[in-house]
N, C-alpha and C positions, 0 to 999 in steps of 0.2 A: 673780417667783420666780427664784432663781439656778439655775445649771446644777449638777445633782447630780454629785458627784465619781464618777469611774469608774476602777476598777482591773481590768485584764485580766491574766491569767497565761497566757503562751504556752509550753506545755511542749515544743513542737517535736517532734523525733523522739527522744524519751527515755522510758524507763520500762519496767518489767516489772510484772506484776500485783502482786507484793509491794510494789514501790516506789510504785506508784500508790495502793495502799490505805493506805500509810504517809503519803503526802502528804495524802490525803483526811482521814485521822484528825487530822492536825495542823490542817487547815483547820476541821474540825468542832469541835475543842476550842479554837480561837483566840478570844480576846476582842477583838471589833472593833466599830466604831460600827454603829448600826442601819441597816437598808436604806433609810431615808429620808434618810440622810446620805451613804452610799456604795453604789454598785452594783458588785458583784463578779462577774466572769465568768472562768472558767478554761477553757483550751483544751487538753485532752489529745489524744494521737493518736487517729485514728478508732476503732481497735480497742478503745480503753478508754472511749469516750464513754458507752455504756450503763451500764457498771459505775460510772463516776464520777457520772453523773446519778442513779443509783439510791441511791448512798450519801452523796452530798454534802448538807450542811445545806440546808434549804429555801430560805433567802434568797439563796444563791449559785446562779449559773446556769452553764451550759456553752456553749462555742462550738466549732464545727468549725474546723480550721485552713485550710480551702479548700473550694470546691465548683466543679462544672463550670459552664461559661458558658451552657448552655442546657438544654433538657429532656433527661432521661436517654435512653439508647439504646445504640448500638454504640460505646461509648467505654471500652475496656478500662482498668481501673485507676482510673477516675474515680468520684466520688461526686456525685450530683445534689442540687440544692436540695430537690427534692421528697422525697428519702429522709431528709434531715435534718429536714424538717418532720414527716414520718411518725414519726420517732423522738422527736419532741418536743424537738429541739435548737433553741433560739431564736436563737442567734447564729452568725455565721461571720466569720472573718478573711479579708480579700481584699486582694490587691496587696502582700503582704509583700515586702520587698526581696530576700529569699532566692529567692522565686519569680520576681521580675522578673529578677534577675541569673542564677540557675542554670538557670531554665527558659524564659527569654526572653519572659516575659509583657510585652506592650507596654502603654502607657497606655490605648490604645483597648480592648484585650482586657480589662483590669481594669475599665474603665468599663462594658463589656458585662456582665461578671460581677456587678458591684454592682447594675446595673439588674435583671438576671434574678433574683438572690437576693431583692431587695426585692419583686419582683413575685410571688414565691412565698410571701411572708410572713415571710421571715427578717429579722433585724436585722443590720447590717453594721458591722464595725470595718474601715474602709478606710485602708490604710497609704500614706503618702507620705514621701519623704525623698531627700536628695542623697548622692552619694558624696564621698569626701575630695577627689578631683580637682575635682569640681564646686564644692565649698565653697571650695577654694583659688583657683579661677578667678573667684570672686565671683558664681556663678550659682545660688546656693541657691534664691532666690525664683523665678527663671525655671523651674527644675526642678520645684519643689513646686507652683507655679501650673499648669504644664502637666499634671502628674499629677492635680491637683484638677479642672482644666477638663474633662479627659476623662471624669470622673465626672459633673460638673455638666451636661454636654451630654446625658447619658443619663437623668437622673432629675429629677423635679419635687418629690417629697416627701422632705425631709431628716429627718423626725422619727425615723426608725429608723436613722440613720447617725451613727457616732462616727468622727471623723477622728483617725488616729494619726500624729503626726509622728515619724518614726524616722530620724535621720541615720544613713546606712549605716555611716559611719566609727565610730559609737559602739556598734554592735550586737555584743555578745559580745567587744569588744576591751578592755573596762575603761576606755576613754576615754568621758567623758560630756560632752555639751554643758553649759557652765556654765549656771546658772540664768538669767543675762542673755542668753546665746545662745539658750536654749530660748524664753524669753519673747519675744525679738525675732522669731523665726520664727513663733511662735504668733500674735503680734499682727499680723504682716504677712499671715499666712494668713487670719486673721479679717477683716482689712480687704479682702482679695481676695474673700472670700465676700460681704461686705457690698456691694461694688461690682458683682460679677458674678452674684450670686444674689439676695440681698435682705438688708436690715438685720435683719429678723426671724430669718431662718435663721442669720445671722452671730451674733446674740445668743444663740440657743438651742442651736446645735450645739456639742457638746463636742469640744474638741481636746485629745487626750492625748499625752503624751510617752513615747517608748520609746528605749532605748539605754543599757544598763548601769546601769539603775536599781537601787539597793540601799537597805538600811535606813539606810546612812550618808548618802546624799545626797537621799533622798526628801522630807524635810521642807522643805528649802530650795527644791527644785523645786516642791513643792506650793504654796508661798507665793506663787508668781508669779501675777498676776491672770488671765492667759490660759491657764495650764496647768490643765486640768480633770481630771487624773488621769494614769494610766500604763498602758502596755502593757509588761509585765515578762517578760523571757526567763528566763535562768538562775536568778535569785533566786526565781522563782515555784515552783521545785522544792524550796526550802529553807524552814525555819521562819521566816526573816526576812521572808517574804512577808506574814506577819501584821503586822509592823512597817510595811511599805509600805502595807498597807490602812489602817492607823491614821493615816497621814499625812493622810487625809481630814479629820481633826479640826483640822488646821492652818488 
């Protein structure tokens, strides 16, 4: 059985109630492949999770954009994995480059987060990716492997993990890794998992691409053998997100 295509929409720190309801309406009315062909997960800001979850069509799921590294308690401003489970939120995005860069989350911290979220029953979209300087220095795979290794050292069961390769230089910049560049990293990452985790996990784990994915480039990216879907930023707030979901049919 092949890996089911996966499309995540990361809304980041965007939206008002009116805007969110408009996006949900577009998604609900969109004509997309059935859920046995594509898994769709959208990630609104925390404050909108309940409203999106209650209004969104049944086959689409929601994700939180982050959660705390351990059990809840005296951690002002944080949201615990247990709270997300209590709200019926099935997914969480962890290790996004914005949190690594802006909030100083280390590889080890992200690995701990992934392990704890999984232990509480959440499914995880775990993000890895290199900066422009790292790519130009030829260290893309060293960086991505180190980020993945920090996760692999903390978990045993990969069945609820989706790996998102997001080159930092392509996020929100309009620059996109070419299909060949994306495929090269995805294939190398899959090989790393095969050698360092297991061939079974390598074969079954979905590796999705993120970084300025649009309706214009999604089909060519989706056609790559090791690109199993997308984590979409800005375009997930627009009607073209439907076109990106439809790239699953490629």
